[in-house]
C-alpha positions as CSV (number, residue, x, y, z in Angstrom):
1,X,-14.1,-27.0,-47.3
2,X,-11.5,-28.7,-45.2
3,X,-9.1,-25.8,-45.9
4,X,-11.7,-23.3,-44.7
5,X,-12.3,-25.2,-41.5
6,X,-8.6,-25.3,-40.8
7,X,-8.3,-21.6,-41.4
8,X,-11.2,-20.9,-39.1
9,X,-9.7,-23.1,-36.4
10,X,-6.3,-21.4,-36.7
11,X,-8.0,-18.0,-36.5
12,X,-9.8,-19.0,-33.3
13,X,-6.6,-20.3,-31.8
14,X,-4.8,-17.1,-32.6
15,X,-7.7,-15.1,-31.2
16,X,-7.7,-17.1,-28.0
17,X,-4.0,-16.8,-27.5
18,X,-4.3,-13.0,-28.1
19,X,-7.0,-12.7,-25.4
20,X,-5.0,-14.9,-23.1
21,X,-1.9,-12.6,-23.6
22,X,-3.9,-9.4,-23.1
23,X,-5.4,-10.8,-19.9
24,X,-2.1,-12.2,-18.6
25,X,-0.2,-8.9,-19.3
26,X,-3.2,-6.9,-18.0
27,X,-3.3,-4.7,-21.1
28,X,-5.9,-1.9,-21.0
29,X,-7.9,-1.8,-24.2
30,X,-8.8,1.6,-25.7
31,X,-12.5,1.3,-25.1
32,X,-12.2,0.3,-21.4
33,X,-13.4,2.9,-19.0
34,X,-10.9,4.5,-16.6
35,X,-11.6,5.1,-13.0
36,X,-11.7,8.5,-11.4
37,X,-8.1,8.6,-10.1
38,X,-6.7,6.9,-13.2
39,X,-7.6,10.2,-14.9
40,X,-7.1,12.8,-12.2
41,X,-3.8,14.1,-10.7
42,X,-1.3,12.3,-12.9
43,X,2.0,11.2,-11.2
44,X,3.2,8.8,-8.5
45,X,5.3,10.0,-5.6
46,X,8.3,7.7,-4.9
47,X,9.2,6.9,-1.3
48,X,11.1,4.6,0.9
49,X,10.3,2.9,4.3
50,X,13.5,3.0,6.2
51,X,14.6,2.4,9.7
52,X,17.3,5.1,9.4
53,X,16.1,8.1,7.4
54,X,18.9,10.4,8.6
55,X,21.5,8.1,6.9
56,X,19.4,7.5,3.8
57,X,21.1,8.8,0.7
58,X,18.2,8.4,-1.7
59,X,15.3,10.8,-2.0
60,X,11.9,9.9,-0.5
61,X,8.5,11.5,-0.7
62,X,7.4,9.7,2.5
63,X,8.7,9.3,6.0
64,X,7.1,6.2,7.6
65,X,7.1,5.3,11.3
66,X,5.7,2.1,12.8
67,X,3.9,2.7,16.1
68,X,2.8,0.0,18.5
69,X,-0.3,0.5,20.7
70,X,0.7,2.8,23.5
71,X,3.5,4.5,21.6
72,X,3.4,8.3,21.5
73,X,3.5,10.5,18.4
74,X,7.2,10.4,17.2
75,X,8.0,14.1,17.7
76,X,11.6,13.6,18.6
77,X,12.3,11.3,15.7
78,X,10.6,13.7,13.3
79,X,13.0,16.5,14.4
80,X,15.9,14.4,13.2
81,X,14.6,14.3,9.6
82,X,15.7,16.5,6.7
83,X,13.2,19.2,5.8
84,X,12.7,17.8,2.4
85,X,8.9,18.1,2.1
86,X,8.2,14.3,2.6
87,X,4.8,13.4,3.9
88,X,4.7,11.8,7.4
89,X,3.1,8.3,7.3
90,X,2.2,6.7,10.6
91,X,1.7,2.9,10.5
92,X,-0.2,2.4,13.7
93,X,-0.5,-1.2,14.9
94,X,-3.2,-2.2,17.4
95,X,-0.9,-4.4,19.5
96,X,1.4,-4.0,22.4
97,X,5.1,-3.9,21.6
98,X,6.0,-6.1,24.6
99,X,4.3,-8.7,26.6
100,X,1.4,-11.0,25.6
101,X,-0.7,-10.4,22.6
102,X,-4.2,-9.9,23.8
103,X,-6.8,-9.0,21.2
104,X,-7.3,-5.2,21.3
105,X,-9.9,-4.8,18.7
106,X,-12.9,-5.4,21.0
107,X,-11.6,-2.9,23.5
108,X,-10.9,-0.3,20.9
109,X,-14.3,-0.7,19.4
110,X,-16.0,-0.4,22.8
111,X,-14.1,2.8,23.7
112,X,-11.6,1.5,26.2
113,X,-8.7,3.3,24.5
114,X,-10.5,6.6,23.5
115,X,-8.3,8.7,25.7
116,X,-5.1,7.3,24.1
117,X,-6.4,7.8,20.6
118,X,-7.6,11.3,21.5
119,X,-4.0,12.2,22.7
120,X,-2.6,10.9,19.4
121,X,-5.2,13.0,17.5
122,X,-4.2,16.1,19.5
123,X,-0.5,15.5,18.7
124,X,-1.2,15.1,15.0
125,X,-3.2,18.3,15.0
126,X,-0.3,20.1,16.8
127,X,2.1,18.8,14.2
128,X,0.0,20.7,11.7
129,X,1.4,19.2,8.5
130,X,0.1,16.4,6.3
131,X,-0.1,13.0,7.9
132,X,-1.2,9.7,6.3
133,X,-2.5,7.4,9.1
134,X,-2.3,3.8,8.2
135,X,-4.1,2.0,11.0
136,X,-4.2,-1.8,11.4
137,X,-2.7,-2.7,8.1
138,X,-3.0,-6.1,6.4
139,X,-6.1,-7.3,8.3
140,X,-6.6,-9.9,5.6
141,X,-3.4,-11.7,6.5
142,X,-3.1,-14.3,9.2
143,X,0.1,-12.9,10.9
144,X,-1.1,-9.9,13.0
145,X,-3.1,-9.9,16.2
146,X,-5.7,-7.6,14.6
147,X,-6.3,-9.9,11.6
148,X,-9.6,-11.5,11.0
149,X,-7.9,-14.9,11.1
150,X,-7.1,-14.3,14.8
151,X,-10.3,-12.6,15.7
152,X,-12.9,-15.3,15.1
153,X,-13.0,-15.0,11.3
154,X,-15.1,-11.9,11.8
155,X,-14.1,-8.8,10.0
156,X,-16.9,-6.8,11.7
157,X,-14.7,-6.6,14.9
158,X,-12.0,-4.8,12.9
159,X,-14.5,-2.5,11.2
160,X,-16.0,-1.5,14.5
161,X,-12.6,-0.6,15.9
162,X,-11.6,1.2,12.7
163,X,-14.7,3.4,12.8
164,X,-14.1,4.2,16.5
165,X,-10.6,5.3,15.6
166,X,-11.7,7.2,12.6
167,X,-14.3,9.1,14.5
168,X,-11.8,10.3,17.1
169,X,-9.3,11.3,14.4
170,X,-11.9,13.1,12.4
171,X,-12.9,15.1,15.5
172,X,-9.5,15.8,17.0
173,X,-6.7,15.5,14.5
174,X,-7.7,18.3,12.1
175,X,-8.0,18.3,8.3
176,X,-4.3,17.4,7.6
177,X,-4.7,13.8,8.6
178,X,-5.9,11.3,5.9
179,X,-6.9,7.7,6.8
180,X,-5.4,5.0,4.6
181,X,-7.2,1.6,4.6
182,X,-4.2,-0.6,3.8
183,X,-4.5,-4.3,3.0
184,X,-2.3,-7.2,1.8
185,X,-2.5,-7.7,-1.9
186,X,-3.2,-11.4,-1.4
187,X,-5.8,-12.7,1.0
188,X,-4.3,-15.1,3.5
189,X,-6.2,-17.4,3.9
190,X,-7.7,-17.1,0.5
191,X,-11.3,-17.6,1.6
192,X,-14.5,-15.7,0.9
193,X,-14.9,-14.4,4.5
194,X,-11.3,-13.0,4.4
195,X,-11.4,-11.0,1.1
196,X,-10.0,-7.6,1.9
197,X,-13.2,-5.9,0.8
198,X,-14.9,-7.5,3.9
199,X,-12.8,-5.2,6.1
200,X,-13.5,-2.0,4.3
201,X,-15.0,0.4,6.9
202,X,-16.9,2.4,4.3
203,X,-16.2,5.5,2.2
204,X,-16.9,8.0,4.9
205,X,-14.3,6.4,7.2
206,X,-11.3,6.2,4.8
207,X,-9.6,8.7,2.5
208,X,-7.4,6.4,0.5
209,X,-6.7,2.7,-0.1
210,X,-3.2,1.1,0.3
211,X,-2.0,-2.2,-1.2
212,X,1.0,-4.1,0.2
213,X,2.7,-6.0,-2.6
214,X,5.7,-8.3,-2.2
215,X,7.7,-10.4,-4.7
216,X,9.2,-13.1,-2.5
217,X,11.2,-14.6,-5.4
218,X,12.6,-18.0,-4.5
219,X,13.3,-17.1,-0.9
220,X,10.7,-19.6,0.4
221,X,9.7,-23.1,-0.6
222,X,6.2,-21.8,-1.5
223,X,7.3,-18.8,-3.4
224,X,8.6,-18.0,-6.9
225,X,9.6,-14.9,-8.9
226,X,6.6,-12.9,-9.9
227,X,6.3,-9.9,-12.2
228,X,4.7,-6.7,-11.0
229,X,1.6,-7.1,-13.0
230,X,1.1,-10.6,-11.7
231,X,0.9,-9.2,-8.2
232,X,-1.0,-6.0,-9.0
233,X,-3.6,-7.0,-11.5
234,X,-6.2,-8.6,-9.2
235,X,-5.9,-6.4,-6.1
236,X,-5.7,-3.2,-8.1
237,X,-9.0,-4.0,-9.9
238,X,-10.7,-5.1,-6.7
239,X,-9.6,-2.0,-4.9
240,X,-11.0,0.3,-7.6
241,X,-14.3,-1.6,-7.6
242,X,-14.5,-1.4,-3.8
243,X,-13.6,2.3,-3.5
244,X,-13.9,4.0,-6.9
245,X,-13.7,7.4,-5.3
246,X,-10.4,6.9,-3.5
247,X,-6.8,7.2,-4.7
248,X,-4.6,4.2,-4.3
249,X,-1.1,3.8,-2.8
250,X,1.4,1.0,-2.7
251,X,1.9,1.3,1.1
252,X,4.5,-1.4,1.1
253,X,6.2,-2.8,-2.0
254,X,9.5,-4.7,-2.4
255,X,11.2,-7.7,-4.1
256,X,13.7,-10.2,-2.8
257,X,17.0,-10.8,-4.6
258,X,16.6,-14.5,-5.2
259,X,15.1,-15.8,-8.4
260,X,15.5,-12.7,-10.6
261,X,17.1,-9.3,-11.0
262,X,15.7,-6.7,-8.6
263,X,16.6,-3.7,-10.8
264,X,14.7,-5.2,-13.7
265,X,11.7,-5.9,-11.5
266,X,11.8,-2.3,-10.3
267,X,12.1,-1.0,-13.9
268,X,9.0,-3.0,-14.8
269,X,7.2,-1.7,-11.7
270,X,7.9,1.9,-12.8
271,X,6.7,1.1,-16.3
272,X,3.4,-0.5,-15.1
273,X,2.6,2.3,-12.6
274,X,3.0,4.9,-15.3
275,X,1.2,3.2,-18.1
276,X,-1.4,0.8,-16.5
277,X,-1.9,1.3,-12.7
278,X,-2.3,5.1,-12.9
279,X,-4.7,5.3,-9.9
280,X,-1.6,4.6,-7.7
281,X,-0.5,8.1,-6.6
282,X,2.5,7.0,-4.5
283,X,4.5,4.0,-3.5
284,X,6.7,3.2,-0.5
285,X,9.5,0.7,-1.0
286,X,10.1,-1.5,2.1
287,X,13.8,-0.8,2.5
288,X,14.5,-3.3,5.2
289,X,16.7,-6.4,5.5
290,X,14.2,-8.6,7.3
291,X,12.6,-11.8,5.9
292,X,15.0,-11.3,3.0
293,X,17.0,-8.4,1.9
294,X,14.2,-6.3,0.5
295,X,16.4,-3.2,0.2
296,X,17.0,-1.4,-3.0
297,X,19.4,1.0,-1.2
298,X,21.9,-1.9,-0.9
299,X,21.6,-2.9,-4.6
300,X,23.6,-0.4,-6.7
301,X,21.7,-1.0,-9.9
302,X,18.3,-0.6,-8.2
303,X,19.4,2.4,-6.1
304,X,20.7,4.1,-9.3
305,X,17.4,3.5,-11.1
306,X,15.3,4.6,-8.2
307,X,17.4,7.7,-7.7
308,X,17.0,8.8,-11.4
309,X,13.3,8.1,-11.4
310,X,12.7,9.8,-8.1
311,X,14.6,13.0,-9.1
312,X,12.1,14.3,-11.5
313,X,9.1,13.6,-13.8
314,X,6.3,11.2,-13.1
315,X,7.9,9.6,-10.0
316,X,9.4,12.6,-8.4
317,X,9.9,12.1,-4.7
318,X,8.1,15.3,-3.7
319,X,5.4,15.0,-1.1
320,X,4.1,18.4,-2.2
321,X,2.7,16.8,-5.3
322,X,0.0,15.3,-3.1
323,X,-1.2,18.7,-1.8
324,X,-4.5,18.0,-3.5
325,X,-5.2,15.1,-1.2
326,X,-4.9,17.4,1.8
327,X,-7.0,20.2,0.4
328,X,-4.2,22.5,-0.5
């Protein structure tokens, strides 16, 4: 009797550990349903966010430009780029580049800046090629003037502004612009009112969902080295539940150098994107030396790994692989 009880207890312990491991590693079980874009259009376009694309020696499927409020469409900068088929990404930030930081969301939502947004829409239409428009990213953080944290803890102000912008883009920018609702992977502050789902403008106002994922390593007192699945598991599942009919993108992703090996982290990211997080159809590595040296272009092992992966196969850095998103 006692032996049977011990065996039963051991079996339960092993079973519990097994479920804990499956959950921690975010392993998909064979009977779990897959979301729409986990099945459709396999592949994930590799890309880099760089301050100097003309000097970049690595392939990229995206060319990203950050625009402050009042900036014009970057036509001159685009002319300097290589004709490599990369998709233009405009990260459009509703704040003024210089001067004080007034809250612009209310004015945007009330139509104060319609003429400016209309001019941007007309420039995008004139450009005539695919554009991913990433407006007001990371509203669930507490560091931007358009965040809910700095706008009365009221996501509705952001949603109203987004919908105003979206209406103008839908009417004036043509079919080649796709609106990307882009959030921080972690809600800061981590409170119910600030969950990124609260800022979602609705399926008719967005074409894709972007997640910004950062491994800060040990670069800060509050941070530690975290594996890709630790950072992706929760926001990936939440994004699919929020917008099951939208493809996902990692609109910013990077790892610091302290606390681990960046090339190993990147290798694990590639593995996870191909085997588990297959609704992600493209990623954009934040190749900047900013809060820390996020760059993979400055790390030979990481650059070599990225270059090999982006050259062919599942992660080929070819914007044309997203033609389906733009109706081609």
